C-alpha positions, 0 to 999 in steps of 0.5 A: 847654286839654282841655274835659269832652266831649274828654276823654270824648270819648278817654276812649271812644275808648281803650276801644273801642280796648282792646275792639278789640284784644282781640277781635282778640286773642281771634279769633287765638286761637280760629284758633289752638286751631282749627287745634290741633284740627284737626291734632289730629285729623289726626294721630290718624286717620294715627296708627290708619290707620298702625297698621293698617297697621303690624299688616297687614304681612307681613313686616320689609321691607314693616314698614320700608317704611311706618315710613321713608313714615312720616317725609316726610309728617310734616315737609311736614305739619310746615312747614305745620303751622308755616306756619298757625300763622306766618300767624296771628299774623303776621296778628293781630300786622299788625291791631294793629301797624295799629290803633297806628298809626292811634292815635298817627297820630291823637293825633300829630295831636290833640298838634299841635293842642293845640301850635298852639293854645297857641301862639295862645295864648301871651303876647307874648315866649314864641314861643322857648319855643313855637318849641321846645316845637314842636320837641320834638313834631317831634322825637317824631313822627319817631322814631314813625315810625324805630321803627316803620319799624323794626319793620316792616322787622324783621318783613318779615326774620322773614317771609323768614326763616321762607319760607327756614326752611320751604322749605329743610325741605321741600326735604330732606323731598322726597330722603328720600322718593324714595329709599324 
């Protein structure tokens, strides 16, 4: 049976975890806002420079060259922005996942300790019930580990796919720049 001190300690640990996760989430949002501000400032400056160049074009051929020179860096910048955004989301998600995994491992240890304590204090003849309870907890732990591994593998596959798409987009924009 849990004591009042154990319940209070558990409640305090849960609150600290909640605030820690909230802080990590806000840090991720701050990084995304900073990225968007930086990208917006750069886009505004580039648009201004490009508009000045277009206004100073001497003929249609120069105007077409200016227009076509805009697209290749734009594709590269979009790919870089997407990569940076993905990195922020991925690192924030990894920190939160790591925290959840730590909490889950701690909860598993506490549960096994409670089961062991209950088994020691169980009345005679309840060994079968205790064995079933231990088996159920072990099965739940194995299922949780399997889910965590599957999520990690899915994240790795998603990152590999993202990297492949980004590389393809970047490589596709290079030949267009060389044709000019």
